[in-house]
N, C-alpha and C positions, 0 to 999 in steps of 0.2 A: 331556754328559748323566751319565757316570760319576760326576763331582764333585757332581752334585746326587742322585743315587742312594744314593752313600756313606754319607750321614748317616743316612738312612731305614734302609738295611741294618744299619749299627752299632747304632742304637737297637732296631731289631727284635731282632736276636741279643741285645743287651745286655738286654732286657725279657724274652725268651722263657727266658733263663738264669736270670734274676732270679725271675720268676715261677712257671717251669715246673720249675726244679730246686733251687733254693738255697732259697726259701720255702717249699715242700712238706716239704724235708728237716729244716729248721729247726723248722716246726711239728710235725713228727712226732718229732723228738728231745725238743724241748721236753714234748710229749704223753707221752712215754714214760718220763721221769724224773717229773714231776709227778704225771701219773694213769696208771700203768703197767697197772692192771687194765683200765681202761676203752678204755686204747689197744690191749691186746690182745684186744679182744672182748667185754668183760664175760663171760669164760667163767665157767660152774660147774662146779668140781671135785667128785668123788666118789672118795674114796681116792686123789687125786691125778691123777685122769684126768679129763680134759673130757668131760661129758654133755651139752653145750649151753650156749648163750649167754642171759644175761638178757634181751637185746635181741631175738631171734628165735624165734617162736612154733615147738612141734612138734605133728604129728599124733597125737596122744594117741587110741586107739579100744579100749582094753581097757575092758570095765565097772569093772574096779577102780579106774582113774583118772579124774581131771576132765579134761574134754574142753576145748579150745579152741574160740575163734570160727571160723566158715568161713573157708577161703582161697581168693582167686580166683587165686593163682599158677599158671602152667601151665609144663611142661617137656619135654623130647623123649619121643616115643612109646616104650618100650622094645621094640616090634615093630618100628616103621617109624621109625628115627633123622629121616627127612626130613619128619615130621609131628609135631605138639605135641599136647600132652593135659593134662588138669588134673593137676598136681602139687602138693599143697598144702604151704604154707610153703618153697617153692622160694628160698631167700635169693639164689640167682643172677638172678631175676626179680622182682623185688618190683614188685607192680602191683595195683591195685585193679581191681574190674569196670567202673567207669565207667559203670554203668546207671542211668538216672534211675528214678524213682517211677512214672512211666506205662510203663516197659519190661515187655513179656510175658514176657521170659526173667528178669528180675529176680523177677516175681511168682511165675512157676513155680518158680524155684530156691528160694525162700524157702517157698514153700508144701510143697515136697518136703523142705526141713530141718524145718519144723514137724512133718510127720508122722515123720519119721526120730527127731528127738527125741522125739516122744511114746510112740513104741514102746521107745525106748530106757530112759525114765524113766516106767514106767507107775505106779509107786506115787507120784511127785511129781504125775502127772496126776489119780491117784485123790484125793489131798488137795487139788486143787485148785489148785495152785502156778502161777502164771501163766509163761508162757515168756518169759525175758528178752530184749529184743532184739538184745542183742550175741552171743546164742547161734545166731541165724539169719542174721546180717548179716555180711559180711565189712568189712575195715577199708580204709582209704585205701591201706596198704602191703601188704596181704595177710599182713604177717608178725606181726602184734600177738600179744606174749608175754603180754596180760594178760586177764582177765574181770572183769567186774564182781562184787561180792561177791553180788549178786541171783543171778548166772549159777552161781556157786558154789553155792549154797545150793539152787539147783534139783536140782542133781546128787546132793546127799547121801544122799536113799533109796537110789539105786541104788548107789553106791559102799558105803554101809553094810551093805546086803545082800550085796554081792558079797565083803566082807571079815569080815563078820560082828562089825562093830565098832558100838557105840552112836551114834546119829546125834547125840546131844549132844556126844559127845568130837569129831565131825569138825566140828561147827558152832562148838566152842572153838576148834578147830585155824583155821579160816576168820577167825574174829576176831582171832586173833593174827599171824595173814600179811596182812591188810587195810592196803595203804597209803593213807595219807589224802592229799587234795589237797597240791599244793606249797604251801606257805606258807599251807595251808588254805583256798585259794580258786582255785588253778589247776589245772583239769583236774577229774577225778571220782576218787572212791574206787576202787583196783582191787586187784587179787591177780596175781601172776605164777603162772602155771599151773604151769611147772617147778619152782619152787621150791614151792608148795603140793604137788605130787606127791612131791617128795622129802620133803618134811616127812610125808606121809602114809605112806609106806614106811617111816619113821623110828619111827611109832607102834608101842609095844609091843601 
């Protein structure tokens, strides 16, 4: 019996060490040498201090900044740790809402998001700007760091008024910060919200 089990146990231990220890360490080491910034989390530094990651969105709420798309992530309730509640852009709990188009909860949430967006951006509404769908829907990860150029342009009147900056200058900034689809065909044009807001702060 032991003679028959020994080869299976040896192979189990060998592949456990190979695939569970050696391989991950080798991949991590190679990534750290060839792509140190990406392996370190694609951190964005300001004055040498990390202010976020290009890969994980942040919940900007000030009228002076571009706001990200909604997030469906949750986290522990600050009052009762045994319960959970909404915690936007919680990187420890990446998740989408998983709600289908016939879900009443989804319809109610999107309706509330549209109403809030209209209230936050009255000048955009007055100009007849359509609300971009990415500003009222969550992503599959709940951590999407990007918005569409249309989503950025919709917020320009609010930001221009809050910062006393001509709208044309902010539109020029959006144009400069827009990332084209990969190879011109993969994905959609997008703008990293954190990078965009940092560039906004840097404007004279």
